[in-house]
N, C-alpha and C positions, 0 to 999 in steps of 0.2 A: 430539773432536767439536768443540767449542768452536772451539777453535783452524783446523780445517776449515769452518766457519760464519763467523768470522770473517774466514779466508780469501777464502771463495766470496764472501759480504756485501761486503768492497772491490772485488773487481774485479766484481760486478753492480753498485755503485755508479755506477761510473767509465764503466760500458756504461749505465746509466738516467740516466746526465748528458750523454754524447751523446746520449741517445733526447731528451733535453728540449734540447737544441741545434738539434737534425732536424729536432722538433716547430718551434719557434721560427722555423727557415729556412722552412719551409713556410707558415707562417702569417703571413710576412712576404709571401711571394711570393703568395700563393693566398685567405689569409683564409678565408671560409666560402662562397666561392665556386662557380660550377659545374666546373669544373675537380677543385679539391678535393672535390665530393662524389662525382663521377666515377669518379677515383681510390681513394675510401674506400668507395663501394658494390662496383667488381670488386674491389678489395681484400678485402671479404666474403666475396666466392665464389671466391676463391685464397689470398691469403694471411694471413686467420685461421685457415685450414685447417693452412697452416704453422705458426701460433702453437700453436691449439689441441691439434693432432696430433701436431707433430713437437718441440714444445717441451719443457722440463723440467715434469715433471708431466703431462704428454698421456699416452693413451695407449699407445705406444708405448714411451716411455723407462719409464711407473708397472710396463707388464706383465714388461720386462726385469728393472727394478731388483728387483722380486718375485721373480723366478725366478733370473737369474744365481747371486745370492748360495748359493742351495742347493746351485750346482751347485759355486761356491767353496767353500763347507763341507764338500762330501765330497770334495775335492782332487783331482775331474775337473777335466779341460783342456777352455776352453769354444769353443776356435778354430772347429770345426765346428760346433757351435750357431750359435754367432753367424752363418757363412758362410752355412746353409742359412736363416735367419730372413733375413737380409738380403736376400738374393736373392729370397725369394719375395715379402717387403712393399715390395722395390723394384718388382718387378712389379705390383703392389697400386696405389701411387702410381700408376704410368705411365695405368695400370687407370680410374685415379676422373679422372686429368688428361682423359685424354681424352673423357670423358664428360661434363667439365665444358665443353671445348670445344664438343661436338657441339649440348649443347642450352644454352648461353649465351644466346642471344637468347631463349629461353622463362624462363629464370632470371629474367635483368632485365626482363624485360616485368612479372614480380612487384612491382619497386621503382620502374621506370620507365613513364613513358606515354610509348612510341615515338612515337606520330601526335602530341600537342604537345609534345613535349621532342624533337625529333629528333636537333638537335646532341650533347644530353647523352647520349642513345641511344648515338650510334655512338661519342664519346669512350670511353665507360664498355666498348664493347665491343673500344676497341684496347688498354684498358687490361689488361683479361680476357685477350687474346692475349699480350699482352708476360709479364704475373705469372704463367701459368703454369706457369714455370719455377720456383717454388717449390711446387706442389702434383707435381710430381716426385719432391722431394727431399727432402719430406716423411718418411717412412717412416725409410729411411736417417737423416733427423737424429738425430731421436728414440731410435735404437736404437744410435747410437754416441754421443750424447752418456749414454746410460745405461751403456753398458760402458767410457764412460772415469770414469765416477763409480766404479763397480764396481772399476775397478781404480784405484781413490785416484788418479787424474790429473784435476786438478779446475782447472788452468789455462787451455787451450783452449777448454773447453767455456764457461766463465764471460767467456771476452775475443770469441769469436762472436757475441754480437750485438752488440758493440762496434764489430766491421769493418762489420756491415751498414749501423751507424748513418753510419761513415765513409765509405762508398763512396756513400752515398744524399746528404747531406750537401755532399761534392764534385762531382758531377756535377747536383745542385741549383744551386753557385754556377756552375758550369762553364755551365748552360743557362738558369739562373734560369727565366722563367716564359714561354720559348719556346716552340714546339711544342706546343701547347696544354696542356701539363702532364702530356704524358708522362715527362719525366724522373724524374717522382715511381716510374712503375711501371719507367722501366730502369734506377736505383739501386736499388731495393729488390731486384729479379729480382740484378741481379750482385751487389749482397752477398750476399744470401743464398747463392749457389752457393757462394761464396769461405770463408762460413763452413761449408760442409760440406767443402770440397777440403782445410783448414788441420786439419782435425781427422783424416784418414786416416793419417798419419805416423804419428799418437800410440799410434793401434791395434794394441797389440800386446799380447799376453798374454807373462807370463812364465811360461815351462813347465818349469821346473826344478823336478823331484819329483812330479810333476802325474802321474795316472792318465787314460790316453786314455778317453772314453766307448765303452761298448759299443754295438750298436746299438741293443738293449732301453734302456737308459737314454736315448740320445738320443731316439728315440720317447716315451719318457714325459716329459722335461723340453718336447722341442716341446708335446706336447696338452698340456699344461700351462699352458703360455706362450698357445696358441691362445684354450684353455678362459677364460683369463683377458680376453684381448687382447678378443675378439668383444662380449662385453657390453658393457668399457671404450668400446670404438670407437663401440657404437651410441649410450652415456650420453653421450659427445662432441659423439656429431654435434646429437644432443637438442638439448646446451646451444647449439651453432652456430642449431638451430632457433629458440631464445630469440632469438638475434640476429636473426634472419631477421622475427621477429616485429615487435621494435622498427622494424624498416626499412620492413616494411610500413605502419605506422602512420604513421612520416615519411612516405611519401606525401601525406598531406593536410596536410602542414604547410608552414611557410615553405621558401624556398629555404636551403638550409645547416645546417637542423634534422639533417640527420644527420653533418652533420662537426661539428656542436656534440655531440653525444652524444659521437663518437670520440675528439675533443678531450678530453673530460671523463673519459672513460674511461682514455685514457691520463697523464692526470694522474693519475688516481690509481694507476694500475696501477703508476706508476713506485716508489713507497716499497714498495706492496706485492710488487712481483717481486724488491725487492732481500731482502725479510723472509722472501718463502716461497722464495725458490731456498736462501737460507742455512741454511733449515732444513729444506727436501726435502733436500739432495744429500746433507748425512751423515747425518742421522737416518732416514732410510728404509732406506735399506741394513741397516743395525742393526736396524730393527724388525724385518724379514725375517728376518733371522739369530735374534732374541729369541720369533719366534713359532714357529720350528723346535726352538728350545731347551725352548718353554712357558714362556717367563719373561714372565709376565701383567703381577705386579703390577712390573716393573721396566719392562715396556712403559707402563703406566697411569702410574706416573712421570715420564719420561720425555714423553709427549705432554703432560701437564699443566703442568710448567713448562715448557716452549715455548712452549705457546699464553699463558700467563699472560705471557709475555716479550714476543711478538708482539702483543698486544692491549693492554698497559700502554705500548707504544713506539707504537701508533696513536691511542689516546684521544685525546692533546694536540692534534696533528693536526685530529684530527675536530673538534674544539672551534674549533678556531681557523677551520678552514673554512669551516663552519656560520653563525659571527658574520661573516665578513668576507669571502662569495665573491668578490662584483663587485672587490674591492681587488685581491685577489688574480690571477683574470684578468687584469685591467687592467694588473697590474704585469705578470705576467709576458708575457702575447701582445700586449697593444694597441701596436703599430706597424705600417707600413707599410698595407696591404690588412685588416689585420684592426682595425675599429676600434670604437667604441663601439657600435654594433649588434650587432657579431659578440661584443662583451664579457657584454652583456645577456643575448643569446642563450644562451651556454656559461654563464653563472653560473646559469640560471635547472635548468640538469639538474646544475650542479657539486654545489649549494647541497643536494640530495637524494641524487644518486649517493656522495657521500663516505658517507654513511651504511650503505652496502652491505659499508664494509672489513670490519668485525670479522665479519660473518655470512659472508663468503668467506673471511675466515681457518680459519674452523670446518668450514666445510661442505671447500674443499679439504684440508685435514689429516684429517676423517675419512674424507672419499673413499678420499684415500692410505693409511690404514691399513687400510680395509679389503680394498682393495688385496692390500696384504700379508698377510690372511687370504684371499687368494684367494677373495674374494667383489666379484666386477665386475658380479653384478647386482642388489644392495641399489639402488646408485647409480642403476643405470636408471629404478628402477621410481622410485625418488622423483623421479628427473628428470620423467618422464613427469607427473604430478600435477600436479609445479609450474611447465612448461609451460602445463597444460590453466588452473591458476590463473592465471599472467601471461595469456593470451590474454583470461580473462577481465577484470580486471584494466584492460587496454588500450582493449579495447571499451567500457570504463563511461567511465574516467577521461579521456584523452585527447579526447573531445570536448568535456569540460567545463573540463579543466587544459590541454590543449596538449601542449607536449614535457616538462613538469616531470611529468607522467603520465605517461610513460614510466622515468624515472627512481624513481618512487615504487613502480610494480609490479617496478622490478627490484630493490628495497630487500625487500616483503616474500617476493618467491620467494623470495630466497635465505636468510633469516629460517628461512622455511618448509625448505628444502631442507638446512638444517644441525640443525634440531631434531630434524626427522624419522632423519638419519643418524647421531646422538649415541643415541639410543635403540636404534637397530639396533645400532649399535655394543657401546654396552655389555651386549649379550647375547653378544657373543665372550667375554667375560673369566669367563662363569659356567660 
């Protein structure tokens, strides 16, 4: 597992470095401008679903990782199971994309005043139309990533995000800030589709000495998969609602506020993405198998050691970020259209948001472990309470503290979420 984690971490670091370069190029051309806000708001309603639903750790990935190792443990071939799940969930993605297209104006009006900012509103609509391609491929990406990891193929899934960044950087350099910033949406959509296409040739199960699934077994595993997936989807949609809440409260703040929050989140997610991806990929298929074998003491050992390493790595970075937020943001981003005012705006969010790293690690790890126990309902119920807490905190604090309040509410709700999931997980080992 350590060798696999190291390989995945190296590949993810490469991808995250490209992601930082992508953010630097975007900041250079657009700073915290209206064009950047229009793309980020459109991405919130489209591409964000691609990341949180279709990415590693998302509900499609986690549900497949929880079920597929159990099929493999029984020496069954999983080809027919994967085909049927992929077909049904691709149709789900297409239907979801169609709903967003139909209701895009209604959704945007939640975050943008169309009468006060008609240019901003229309530009965001154009971005949504282009980015809908990501929504269409959301479920297939998550399912295929999970299958490849369960088949012990780690190279293509780990490099796929790098391809998205390479394509976006190339298109930005070619188009610059022309076409009112639509290069951002064009590059992101093309990169996302290519990241799916490169996975497909690797999706070949070794069928030697495997037993064909009977119709009864196939139905059983599909039922288990969807029982796990539906609450997981609801929980993830609830997470997205939290993001919508933050975006709504940004409506009353200065121009560029949502972009500032987006930049801070990406900066924090860069190390978290490396650590959690390296942790999720090799550990959770193993945990799923250990649950099947009822090796609960070993599961606790693996979780405890893994979390100790992850938190220990994060603590120095958190301390430095809290002490020198402006210096860090200025050093990384302050050039071109990203000026001193942009640095100040982003650092006001970053200094508080960085404190959410540890509760985020705990929350994500506990959630995925509960999925392996076939419990996706508990994270959903906890998330509903966390949403109510976040709304209350934003309503109270934003008028007093401005953009910093949104970061503070994120930290508090993440701590609450992790705390509740910890005590729920403890009951699984009794």
